[in-house]
TORZAVEX-709623 format. One record per residue (C-alpha): x negated, y, z negated; chain; residue number from 0. Coordinates in pm, 1 decimal, padded with zeros to 6 digits, m for minus. Example, Ala and Ser with C-alpha at 12.3 -4.5 7.8 and 13.67 -1.06 7.14 Angstrom:
+----------+----------+----------+--------+-----+
!       c1 !       c2 !       c3 ! cadena ! num !
+----------+----------+----------+--------+-----+
! m01230.0 ! m00450.0 ! m00780.0 !      A !   0 !
! m01367.0 ! m00106.0 ! m00714.0 !      A !   1 !
+----------+----------+----------+--------+-----+
! end
This chain:
+----------+----------+----------+--------+-----+
!       c1 !       c2 !       c3 ! cadena ! num !
+----------+----------+----------+--------+-----+
! m09623.9 !  10472.2 ! m08388.0 !      A !   0 !
! m09283.5 !  10326.9 ! m08483.8 !      A !   1 !
! m09476.1 !  10088.0 ! m08711.9 !      A !   2 !
! m09452.2 !  10074.3 ! m09089.8 !      A !   3 !
! m09758.4 !  10221.7 ! m09267.5 !      A !   4 !
! m09885.8 !  09900.6 ! m09428.6 !      A !   5 !
! m09905.5 !  09743.2 ! m09080.7 !      A !   6 !
! m10138.6 !  10022.1 ! m08968.0 !      A !   7 !
! m10376.2 !  09971.3 ! m09259.0 !      A !   8 !
! m10700.3 !  09784.3 ! m09185.6 !      A !   9 !
! m10794.8 !  09610.4 ! m09509.9 !      A !  10 !
! m11152.7 !  09550.1 ! m09396.2 !      A !  11 !
! m11227.5 !  09907.0 ! m09289.8 !      A !  12 !
! m11017.9 !  10069.2 ! m09566.1 !      A !  13 !
! m10847.3 !  10299.1 ! m09317.6 !      A !  14 !
! m10524.6 !  10347.1 ! m09123.9 !      A !  15 !
! m10600.5 !  10259.0 ! m08761.7 !      A !  16 !
! m10297.1 !  10426.5 ! m08611.2 !      A !  17 !
! m10442.4 !  10514.9 ! m08270.4 !      A !  18 !
! m10413.8 !  10160.6 ! m08131.4 !      A !  19 !
! m10035.5 !  10172.2 ! m08190.2 !      A !  20 !
! m09962.8 !  10494.6 ! m07995.9 !      A !  21 !
! m09851.8 !  10301.1 ! m07682.9 !      A !  22 !
! m09952.1 !  10573.9 ! m07439.2 !      A !  23 !
! m09847.6 !  10870.9 ! m07651.9 !      A !  24 !
! m10098.2 !  11156.7 ! m07668.9 !      A !  25 !
! m10226.1 !  11306.8 ! m07994.3 !      A !  26 !
! m10466.2 !  11600.3 ! m07970.8 !      A !  27 !
! m10816.3 !  11561.6 ! m08107.5 !      A !  28 !
! m10758.9 !  11831.3 ! m08372.4 !      A !  29 !
! m10433.1 !  11675.8 ! m08496.3 !      A !  30 !
! m10591.2 !  11330.1 ! m08489.9 !      A !  31 !
! m10871.6 !  11443.9 ! m08717.7 !      A !  32 !
! m10617.0 !  11592.5 ! m08957.4 !      A !  33 !
! m10419.3 !  11264.7 ! m08967.7 !      A !  34 !
! m10740.7 !  11078.4 ! m09044.9 !      A !  35 !
! m10804.6 !  11314.4 ! m09336.9 !      A !  36 !
! m10447.1 !  11285.5 ! m09463.6 !      A !  37 !
! m10472.5 !  10904.6 ! m09473.5 !      A !  38 !
! m10834.2 !  10885.1 ! m09597.7 !      A !  39 !
! m10905.3 !  10597.5 ! m09837.7 !      A !  40 !
! m11076.4 !  10833.0 ! m10084.7 !      A !  41 !
! m10837.2 !  11089.7 ! m10228.8 !      A !  42 !
! m11106.2 !  11359.0 ! m10247.4 !      A !  43 !
! m11142.5 !  11343.1 ! m09866.3 !      A !  44 !
! m10775.4 !  11432.7 ! m09810.5 !      A !  45 !
! m10636.7 !  11791.1 ! m09788.6 !      A !  46 !
! m10599.2 !  11931.0 ! m10140.5 !      A !  47 !
! m10231.1 !  12027.7 ! m10103.9 !      A !  48 !
! m09931.2 !  12035.0 ! m09872.1 !      A !  49 !
! m09988.8 !  12406.2 ! m09817.7 !      A !  50 !
! m10346.7 !  12346.6 ! m09700.6 !      A !  51 !
! m10223.3 !  12075.2 ! m09464.7 !      A !  52 !
! m09956.6 !  12297.1 ! m09307.8 !      A !  53 !
! m10200.2 !  12584.3 ! m09272.4 !      A !  54 !
! m10433.0 !  12356.3 ! m09077.7 !      A !  55 !
! m10137.8 !  12288.4 ! m08848.3 !      A !  56 !
! m10113.2 !  12664.1 ! m08787.5 !      A !  57 !
! m09789.9 !  12708.2 ! m08983.4 !      A !  58 !
! m09770.4 !  13033.9 ! m09173.2 !      A !  59 !
! m09658.2 !  13053.4 ! m09535.5 !      A !  60 !
! m09417.4 !  13326.3 ! m09426.9 !      A !  61 !
! m09243.3 !  13106.9 ! m09168.8 !      A !  62 !
! m08871.2 !  13055.5 ! m09215.8 !      A !  63 !
! m08729.6 !  12743.3 ! m09378.1 !      A !  64 !
! m08624.0 !  12576.6 ! m09053.2 !      A !  65 !
! m08722.8 !  12354.0 ! m08764.2 !      A !  66 !
! m08785.7 !  12530.5 ! m08432.5 !      A !  67 !
! m08705.8 !  12408.1 ! m08083.3 !      A !  68 !
! m09045.5 !  12243.6 ! m08051.9 !      A !  69 !
! m08976.7 !  12023.2 ! m08353.0 !      A !  70 !
! m09235.4 !  12198.2 ! m08571.9 !      A !  71 !
! m09151.8 !  12193.4 ! m08942.6 !      A !  72 !
! m09163.5 !  12537.1 ! m09106.0 !      A !  73 !
! m09153.4 !  12593.3 ! m09478.1 !      A !  74 !
! m09110.9 !  12852.9 ! m09750.2 !      A !  75 !
! m09363.1 !  12878.5 ! m10034.7 !      A !  76 !
! m09206.3 !  12991.2 ! m10359.6 !      A !  77 !
! m09354.7 !  13103.6 ! m10687.6 !      A !  78 !
! m09177.0 !  12906.9 ! m10963.0 !      A !  79 !
! m09308.2 !  12929.6 ! m11319.7 !      A !  80 !
! m09645.2 !  13029.7 ! m11182.5 !      A !  81 !
! m09678.8 !  12715.4 ! m10966.3 !      A !  82 !
! m09662.9 !  12708.9 ! m10586.7 !      A !  83 !
! m09368.6 !  12491.5 ! m10479.0 !      A !  84 !
! m09310.2 !  12398.6 ! m10114.6 !      A !  85 !
! m08976.5 !  12312.1 ! m09955.4 !      A !  86 !
! m08988.1 !  12122.2 ! m09625.5 !      A !  87 !
! m08667.0 !  12032.4 ! m09438.6 !      A !  88 !
! m08660.0 !  11694.1 ! m09266.1 !      A !  89 !
! m08498.3 !  11634.6 ! m08928.8 !      A !  90 !
! m08246.2 !  11353.1 ! m08891.4 !      A !  91 !
! m08445.2 !  11050.5 ! m08771.6 !      A !  92 !
! m08367.4 !  10681.8 ! m08741.1 !      A !  93 !
! m08548.2 !  10462.4 ! m08991.8 !      A !  94 !
! m08792.5 !  10227.7 ! m08818.9 !      A !  95 !
! m08754.6 !  09882.0 ! m08972.9 !      A !  96 !
! m08925.2 !  09653.2 ! m08721.7 !      A !  97 !
! m09233.4 !  09467.1 ! m08847.1 !      A !  98 !
! m09334.7 !  09352.8 ! m08499.5 !      A !  99 !
! m09253.4 !  09424.6 ! m08135.1 !      A ! 100 !
! m09233.2 !  09052.8 ! m08053.7 !      A ! 101 !
! m08898.6 !  08878.6 ! m08016.3 !      A ! 102 !
! m08798.0 !  08700.7 ! m08335.2 !      A ! 103 !
! m08713.3 !  08335.8 ! m08271.0 !      A ! 104 !
! m08582.0 !  08059.3 ! m08495.7 !      A ! 105 !
! m08657.2 !  07689.9 ! m08546.1 !      A ! 106 !
! m08509.5 !  07409.9 ! m08754.2 !      A ! 107 !
! m08716.2 !  07174.4 ! m08965.8 !      A ! 108 !
! m08695.9 !  06909.1 ! m09232.9 !      A ! 109 !
! m08898.8 !  06941.4 ! m09551.5 !      A ! 110 !
! m08953.6 !  06750.6 ! m09874.8 !      A ! 111 !
! m08782.0 !  06897.7 ! m10180.2 !      A ! 112 !
! m08924.4 !  06660.8 ! m10438.6 !      A ! 113 !
! m09137.2 !  06349.0 ! m10483.0 !      A ! 114 !
! m09059.3 !  06080.1 ! m10740.4 !      A ! 115 !
! m09294.3 !  05806.6 ! m10859.6 !      A ! 116 !
! m09110.7 !  05472.9 ! m10889.8 !      A ! 117 !
! m09271.0 !  05194.4 ! m11098.3 !      A ! 118 !
! m09159.6 !  04842.5 ! m11010.3 !      A ! 119 !
! m09231.4 !  04503.4 ! m11168.9 !      A ! 120 !
! m09392.5 !  04243.9 ! m10942.7 !      A ! 121 !
! m09565.7 !  03905.7 ! m10961.9 !      A ! 122 !
! m09500.7 !  03607.5 ! m11187.5 !      A ! 123 !
! m09221.4 !  03679.0 ! m11438.4 !      A ! 124 !
! m09241.7 !  04044.1 ! m11342.3 !      A ! 125 !
! m09564.4 !  04106.3 ! m11532.3 !      A ! 126 !
! m09723.9 !  04288.9 ! m11238.3 !      A ! 127 !
! m09680.8 !  04662.0 ! m11172.2 !      A ! 128 !
! m09640.6 !  04843.7 ! m10842.2 !      A ! 129 !
! m09581.1 !  05212.6 ! m10778.9 !      A ! 130 !
! m09424.4 !  05387.1 ! m10481.5 !      A ! 131 !
! m09318.4 !  05744.6 ! m10407.4 !      A ! 132 !
! m08963.9 !  05837.5 ! m10304.8 !      A ! 133 !
! m08902.3 !  06159.5 ! m10110.0 !      A ! 134 !
! m08599.5 !  06389.7 ! m10124.7 !      A ! 135 !
! m08541.8 !  06578.1 ! m09798.7 !      A ! 136 !
! m08358.2 !  06892.4 ! m09687.5 !      A ! 137 !
! m08312.7 !  07077.2 ! m09359.6 !      A ! 138 !
! m08351.7 !  07450.6 ! m09307.3 !      A ! 139 !
! m08431.0 !  07721.3 ! m09052.3 !      A ! 140 !
! m08713.2 !  07974.5 ! m09032.8 !      A ! 141 !
! m08789.2 !  08278.2 ! m08817.9 !      A ! 142 !
! m09107.0 !  08306.1 ! m08615.0 !      A ! 143 !
! m09272.7 !  08515.3 ! m08345.3 !      A ! 144 !
! m09478.0 !  08384.5 ! m08053.5 !      A ! 145 !
! m09789.6 !  08560.4 ! m07924.6 !      A ! 146 !
! m09953.8 !  08490.0 ! m07587.1 !      A ! 147 !
! m10325.4 !  08409.4 ! m07604.9 !      A ! 148 !
! m10359.8 !  08370.2 ! m07228.7 !      A ! 149 !
! m10407.2 !  08066.6 ! m07001.8 !      A ! 150 !
! m10062.1 !  07941.8 ! m07102.7 !      A ! 151 !
! m10162.8 !  07912.4 ! m07468.8 !      A ! 152 !
! m09948.6 !  08066.4 ! m07743.1 !      A ! 153 !
! m09953.0 !  08097.6 ! m08121.5 !      A ! 154 !
! m09647.9 !  08088.9 ! m08350.3 !      A ! 155 !
! m09634.2 !  08290.4 ! m08672.5 !      A ! 156 !
! m09365.5 !  08225.4 ! m08932.4 !      A ! 157 !
! m09193.0 !  08499.4 ! m09132.8 !      A ! 158 !
! m09297.8 !  08498.8 ! m09499.4 !      A ! 159 !
! m09052.4 !  08709.2 ! m09704.1 !      A ! 160 !
! m09151.1 !  08979.4 ! m09950.4 !      A ! 161 !
! m09141.5 !  08879.9 ! m10315.7 !      A ! 162 !
! m09327.9 !  08806.0 ! m10637.9 !      A ! 163 !
! m09488.6 !  08488.0 ! m10772.2 !      A ! 164 !
! m09712.0 !  08362.2 ! m11051.3 !      A ! 165 !
! m10057.4 !  08306.2 ! m10899.6 !      A ! 166 !
! m10321.1 !  08067.8 ! m11033.7 !      A ! 167 !
! m10326.5 !  07815.8 ! m11316.7 !      A ! 168 !
! m10492.5 !  07776.6 ! m11656.3 !      A ! 169 !
! m10780.9 !  07559.4 ! m11536.8 !      A ! 170 !
! m11120.3 !  07601.5 ! m11373.0 !      A ! 171 !
! m11161.0 !  07879.7 ! m11116.5 !      A ! 172 !
! m10789.0 !  07965.1 ! m11088.7 !      A ! 173 !
! m10723.9 !  08123.1 ! m11428.1 !      A ! 174 !
! m10552.6 !  08316.9 ! m11568.9 !      A ! 175 !
! m10200.2 !  08292.7 ! m11429.6 !      A ! 176 !
! m10083.7 !  08640.0 ! m11321.3 !      A ! 177 !
! m09790.7 !  08792.6 ! m11134.3 !      A ! 178 !
! m09851.0 !  08921.4 ! m10780.9 !      A ! 179 !
! m09615.0 !  09121.5 ! m10556.8 !      A ! 180 !
! m09628.4 !  09098.3 ! m10176.9 !      A ! 181 !
! m09470.7 !  09263.2 ! m09876.6 !      A ! 182 !
! m09335.8 !  09063.1 ! m09583.3 !      A ! 183 !
! m09590.4 !  08921.9 ! m09337.7 !      A ! 184 !
! m09611.8 !  08667.1 ! m09054.0 !      A ! 185 !
! m09839.9 !  08365.8 ! m09107.8 !      A ! 186 !
! m09957.9 !  08102.8 ! m08860.8 !      A ! 187 !
! m09721.8 !  07806.5 ! m08847.1 !      A ! 188 !
! m10030.9 !  07584.9 ! m08824.1 !      A ! 189 !
! m10403.6 !  07619.5 ! m08868.7 !      A ! 190 !
! m10565.8 !  07750.8 ! m08549.2 !      A ! 191 !
! m10601.1 !  07462.3 ! m08304.9 !      A ! 192 !
! m10892.2 !  07379.5 ! m08078.4 !      A ! 193 !
! m10677.5 !  07466.6 ! m07776.6 !      A ! 194 !
! m10607.7 !  07813.5 ! m07918.4 !      A ! 195 !
! m10971.3 !  07865.1 ! m08011.5 !      A ! 196 !
! m11087.1 !  07760.0 ! m07664.4 !      A ! 197 !
! m10844.0 !  08002.1 ! m07495.7 !      A ! 198 !
! m10983.7 !  08297.2 ! m07691.9 !      A ! 199 !
! m11348.3 !  08211.3 ! m07759.1 !      A ! 200 !
! m11432.7 !  07997.0 ! m07455.1 !      A ! 201 !
! m11594.3 !  07713.7 ! m07655.0 !      A ! 202 !
! m11507.0 !  07436.8 ! m07899.1 !      A ! 203 !
! m11730.1 !  07390.9 ! m08205.5 !      A ! 204 !
! m11506.4 !  07129.0 ! m08371.8 !      A ! 205 !
! m11655.3 !  06810.3 ! m08509.8 !      A ! 206 !
! m11337.6 !  06612.0 ! m08438.0 !      A ! 207 !
! m11222.8 !  06680.6 ! m08082.5 !      A ! 208 !
! m10856.4 !  06715.0 ! m07982.6 !      A ! 209 !
! m10650.8 !  07003.5 ! m07839.7 !      A ! 210 !
! m10390.5 !  06991.5 ! m08115.9 !      A ! 211 !
! m10633.9 !  06921.8 ! m08397.1 !      A ! 212 !
! m10737.0 !  07219.3 ! m08611.0 !      A ! 213 !
! m11062.4 !  07384.0 ! m08511.0 !      A ! 214 !
! m11334.0 !  07316.8 ! m08769.7 !      A ! 215 !
! m11703.5 !  07402.0 ! m08811.7 !      A ! 216 !
! m11619.7 !  07773.9 ! m08801.1 !      A ! 217 !
! m11771.9 !  08028.0 ! m09039.6 !      A ! 218 !
! m11586.3 !  08317.7 ! m09198.9 !      A ! 219 !
! m11750.6 !  08547.8 ! m08945.9 !      A ! 220 !
! m11643.0 !  08320.9 ! m08659.5 !      A ! 221 !
! m11282.7 !  08338.9 ! m08782.4 !      A ! 222 !
! m11304.9 !  08718.1 ! m08811.0 !      A ! 223 !
! m11438.3 !  08738.3 ! m08454.9 !      A ! 224 !
! m11143.3 !  08531.7 ! m08332.0 !      A ! 225 !
! m10897.9 !  08766.9 ! m08504.9 !      A ! 226 !
! m11066.2 !  09075.0 ! m08358.3 !      A ! 227 !
! m11051.6 !  08937.0 ! m08004.4 !      A ! 228 !
! m10686.0 !  08836.2 ! m08034.2 !      A ! 229 !
! m10598.6 !  09177.9 ! m08181.9 !      A ! 230 !
! m10737.4 !  09348.2 ! m07871.2 !      A ! 231 !
! m10562.4 !  09100.6 ! m07643.7 !      A ! 232 !
! m10211.7 !  09135.3 ! m07793.8 !      A ! 233 !
! m10233.8 !  09497.5 ! m07909.6 !      A ! 234 !
! m10154.5 !  09413.8 ! m08273.3 !      A ! 235 !
! m10366.7 !  09368.1 ! m08581.8 !      A ! 236 !
! m10436.1 !  09000.6 ! m08651.1 !      A ! 237 !
! m10641.9 !  08895.9 ! m08953.9 !      A ! 238 !
! m10708.1 !  08622.2 ! m09206.0 !      A ! 239 !
! m10461.8 !  08596.3 ! m09496.6 !      A ! 240 !
! m10554.6 !  08733.7 ! m09835.3 !      A ! 241 !
! m10592.4 !  08471.6 ! m10106.1 !      A ! 242 !
! m10268.4 !  08590.4 ! m10267.5 !      A ! 243 !
! m10083.0 !  08569.4 ! m09934.4 !      A ! 244 !
! m10215.4 !  08218.3 ! m09879.8 !      A ! 245 !
! m10107.1 !  08081.9 ! m10219.0 !      A ! 246 !
! m09771.1 !  08261.2 ! m10204.3 !      A ! 247 !
! m09702.3 !  08109.2 ! m09861.4 !      A ! 248 !
! m09824.8 !  07765.4 ! m09970.9 !      A ! 249 !
! m09599.3 !  07756.7 ! m10277.3 !      A ! 250 !
! m09296.6 !  07885.4 ! m10081.8 !      A ! 251 !
! m09108.6 !  07961.4 ! m10401.5 !      A ! 252 !
! m09219.3 !  07650.1 ! m10593.3 !      A ! 253 !
! m09417.9 !  07625.8 ! m10917.3 !      A ! 254 !
! m09534.5 !  07262.2 ! m10890.2 !      A ! 255 !
! m09881.5 !  07125.7 ! m10811.2 !      A ! 256 !
! m09780.2 !  07089.9 ! m10446.0 !      A ! 257 !
! m09497.9 !  07257.0 ! m10256.7 !      A ! 258 !
! m09323.0 !  06917.2 ! m10244.5 !      A ! 259 !
! m09353.6 !  06838.3 ! m10616.5 !      A ! 260 !
! m09602.3 !  06685.7 ! m10859.5 !      A ! 261 !
! m09684.2 !  06355.9 ! m10684.5 !      A ! 262 !
! m09895.4 !  06331.4 ! m10368.8 !      A ! 263 !
! m09882.4 !  06060.8 ! m10102.9 !      A ! 264 !
! m10064.6 !  05990.6 ! m09777.2 !      A ! 265 !
! m09729.0 !  06037.1 ! m09601.2 !      A ! 266 !
! m09741.6 !  06407.4 ! m09692.0 !      A ! 267 !
! m10107.5 !  06514.1 ! m09692.9 !      A ! 268 !
! m10425.9 !  06427.5 ! m09503.6 !      A ! 269 !
! m10672.7 !  06382.8 ! m09790.7 !      A ! 270 !
! m10943.1 !  06130.8 ! m09865.0 !      A ! 271 !
! m10719.4 !  05856.6 ! m10006.1 !      A ! 272 !
! m10634.5 !  05769.5 ! m09646.7 !      A ! 273 !
! m11000.7 !  05712.8 ! m09565.8 !      A ! 274 !
! m10923.1 !  05844.9 ! m09217.2 !      A ! 275 !
! m11239.6 !  06053.1 ! m09235.0 !      A ! 276 !
! m11114.7 !  06306.8 ! m08981.8 !      A ! 277 !
! m10865.8 !  06583.0 ! m08914.2 !      A ! 278 !
! m10515.0 !  06508.0 ! m08788.3 !      A ! 279 !
! m10268.6 !  06681.0 ! m08554.5 !      A ! 280 !
! m10153.5 !  07016.0 ! m08697.9 !      A ! 281 !
! m09790.2 !  06907.4 ! m08659.3 !      A ! 282 !
! m09839.7 !  06591.9 ! m08865.4 !      A ! 283 !
! m09637.1 !  06560.2 ! m09186.9 !      A ! 284 !
! m09351.6 !  06775.6 ! m09314.2 !      A ! 285 !
! m09376.7 !  07156.2 ! m09341.0 !      A ! 286 !
! m09304.9 !  07338.3 ! m09664.9 !      A ! 287 !
! m08980.5 !  07518.4 ! m09753.6 !      A ! 288 !
! m09071.8 !  07818.2 ! m09534.7 !      A ! 289 !
! m09166.7 !  07611.7 ! m09226.7 !      A ! 290 !
! m09547.0 !  07620.2 ! m09267.1 !      A ! 291 !
! m09736.7 !  07301.3 ! m09183.7 !      A ! 292 !
! m10025.1 !  07140.5 ! m09374.1 !      A ! 293 !
! m10091.6 !  07403.9 ! m09637.2 !      A ! 294 !
! m10235.1 !  07108.0 ! m09832.0 !      A ! 295 !
! m10524.3 !  06907.0 ! m09688.2 !      A ! 296 !
! m10649.8 !  06853.6 ! m09330.7 !      A ! 297 !
! m10886.6 !  07156.4 ! m09328.1 !      A ! 298 !
! m10985.8 !  07417.7 ! m09582.9 !      A ! 299 !
! m10862.5 !  07760.0 ! m09471.8 !      A ! 300 !
! m11060.7 !  08084.0 ! m09486.6 !      A ! 301 !
! m10919.0 !  08388.5 ! m09669.1 !      A ! 302 !
! m11021.3 !  08756.1 ! m09654.6 !      A ! 303 !
! m11123.2 !  08773.8 ! m10019.6 !      A ! 304 !
! m11474.5 !  08769.6 ! m10160.4 !      A ! 305 !
! m11533.2 !  08484.8 ! m10403.8 !      A ! 306 !
! m11473.6 !  08548.2 ! m10774.7 !      A ! 307 !
! m11522.2 !  08280.5 ! m11039.5 !      A ! 308 !
! m11177.0 !  08353.2 ! m11183.4 !      A ! 309 !
! m10904.7 !  08619.6 ! m11190.3 !      A ! 310 !
! m10999.0 !  08773.4 ! m11527.4 !      A ! 311 !
! m11126.5 !  09097.7 ! m11374.8 !      A ! 312 !
! m10878.4 !  09121.3 ! m11088.1 !      A ! 313 !
! m10768.6 !  09488.0 ! m11054.3 !      A ! 314 !
! m10406.0 !  09569.1 ! m11132.8 !      A ! 315 !
! m10346.9 !  09734.9 ! m10794.2 !      A ! 316 !
! m10418.8 !  09400.6 ! m10621.9 !      A ! 317 !
! m10159.7 !  09232.5 ! m10842.7 !      A ! 318 !
! m09910.1 !  09495.8 ! m10731.2 !      A ! 319 !
! m10000.5 !  09446.8 ! m10363.5 !      A ! 320 !
! m10122.2 !  09097.6 ! m10277.4 !      A ! 321 !
! m10145.3 !  09191.4 ! m09909.4 !      A ! 322 !
! m10480.0 !  09358.2 ! m09986.2 !      A ! 323 !
! m10791.1 !  09142.3 ! m10041.4 !      A ! 324 !
! m11025.6 !  09148.0 ! m10339.6 !      A ! 325 !
! m11346.2 !  09272.0 ! m10179.8 !      A ! 326 !
! m11594.9 !  09374.1 ! m10451.5 !      A ! 327 !
! m11773.2 !  09048.6 ! m10537.1 !      A ! 328 !
! m12143.5 !  09019.7 ! m10615.4 !      A ! 329 !
! m12353.1 !  08880.9 ! m10332.4 !      A ! 330 !
! m12571.8 !  08573.2 ! m10363.2 !      A ! 331 !
! m12950.7 !  08555.6 ! m10344.8 !      A ! 332 !
! m12949.2 !  08569.1 ! m09964.2 !      A ! 333 !
! m12744.5 !  08888.2 ! m09982.4 !      A ! 334 !
! m12479.7 !  08692.6 ! m09796.4 !      A ! 335 !
! m12126.5 !  08714.0 ! m09937.8 !      A ! 336 !
! m11930.8 !  08404.8 ! m10031.5 !      A ! 337 !
! m11566.6 !  08398.1 ! m09925.2 !      A ! 338 !
! m11265.0 !  08205.0 ! m10049.1 !      A ! 339 !
! m11134.9 !  07881.0 ! m09897.8 !      A ! 340 !
! m10795.4 !  07737.8 ! m09991.2 !      A ! 341 !
! m10590.9 !  07419.9 ! m09944.9 !      A ! 342 !
! m10838.9 !  07132.0 ! m09948.3 !      A ! 343 !
! m10916.9 !  06903.0 ! m09656.2 !      A ! 344 !
! m10935.7 !  06548.6 ! m09520.1 !      A ! 345 !
! m11258.1 !  06505.9 ! m09718.5 !      A ! 346 !
! m11119.0 !  06608.7 ! m10059.1 !      A ! 347 !
! m10953.4 !  06422.8 ! m10342.5 !      A ! 348 !
! m10607.7 !  06513.5 ! m10467.2 !      A ! 349 !
! m10754.9 !  06780.0 ! m10698.7 !      A ! 350 !
! m10897.6 !  06972.4 ! m10406.0 !      A ! 351 !
! m10558.5 !  06996.1 ! m10237.5 !      A ! 352 !
! m10351.2 !  07160.9 ! m10512.8 !      A ! 353 !
! m10164.4 !  07487.2 ! m10446.8 !      A ! 354 !
! m10418.0 !  07655.5 ! m10676.9 !      A ! 355 !
! m10738.2 !  07481.3 ! m10561.4 !      A ! 356 !
! m11019.1 !  07715.3 ! m10452.6 !      A ! 357 !
! m11358.8 !  07675.5 ! m10291.4 !      A ! 358 !
! m11630.1 !  07897.9 ! m10145.2 !      A ! 359 !
! m11881.2 !  07909.4 ! m09859.7 !      A ! 360 !
! m12118.0 !  08186.2 ! m09751.9 !      A ! 361 !
! m11984.1 !  08397.9 ! m09467.0 !      A ! 362 !
! m12230.7 !  08274.3 ! m09202.6 !      A ! 363 !
! m12210.9 !  07906.8 ! m09302.1 !      A ! 364 !
! m11968.2 !  07640.1 ! m09186.7 !      A ! 365 !
! m11871.2 !  07281.6 ! m09261.5 !      A ! 366 !
! m11678.0 !  07010.1 ! m09082.6 !      A ! 367 !
! m11375.9 !  07059.9 ! m09306.2 !      A ! 368 !
! m11326.7 !  07439.7 ! m09277.1 !      A ! 369 !
! m11073.8 !  07604.8 ! m09045.0 !      A ! 370 !
! m10825.6 !  07891.5 ! m09078.5 !      A ! 371 !
! m10482.8 !  08031.9 ! m08997.9 !      A ! 372 !
! m10394.6 !  08392.3 ! m08923.3 !      A ! 373 !
! m10164.0 !  08676.6 ! m09027.2 !      A ! 374 !
! m09985.8 !  08954.0 ! m08838.2 !      A ! 375 !
+----------+----------+----------+--------+-----+
! end
């Protein structure tokens, strides 16, 4: 496939969907079934040993330790201390490093490094008090890829580097703080716009109309449907971000309440202090340090993860790989799962827009402040 294994893995189906990446290459039905078994989610469904696997390929245990002209790997089984050991020679191959077949582009942007609250004396004899927020700026560059959605509409996804971060906080639904590791991924530069939604879905459910406004009034299932349709259109797997991916990308290496510091202002976030009562253009305000716009406010953003009241029972393997979602939550009385929303919206106070703020809605429900962005 020339694609790294984690890219082939479908987190919703718990399987490696490698066939869609063959690009015209032919794999026999028998060999395809064997590959499915070798990559099965449940270990007990896989072949029990390397020897069993090679025998299914028709390779004899007595074959010489070499590679024949057809490129078939032969092996020699040896008895060593009563245990079968297998030696398999590997041909010289070039390591495939590309994460995506799209051309990688670059853009420059200005972002806010820090916010400072300045208290000034005003009024008669200086007895009055007035506060203002000063912003420290920097310029940087970020890599992105551009995918064609058809009808002249595109979507840009920004490179988010691999790394580790401390997820959560010690309050409410976001505790306890825990370390999470992630592999590189590409995240939407903006929340999905109404223009992008219209190009793929053929309708516009948004409460606040505008081509470059984020689409809202979409359920978790609606967002999943969008991702599935785009995946078929572009020939790559597109999905919602996991909750860990979302917070990691929002923080962009910071540990403060917001990616721009501890103090919030209406010049940086669309939240309810502005009393605008509506969504704003996805390109409004400054992006964060990695070039991602409006990770705070404007619209809540759907994640892949089921809702959990906190992180106390989060499995260790999800802390080691934040690119996989937490998908074992209890369902509610309607037997309808609740899924995670992150980032806050135009209708929320400052506390709803923190890097760690979380909310939930049932998968078939929607509200006028819920949208989403996507991952490749």
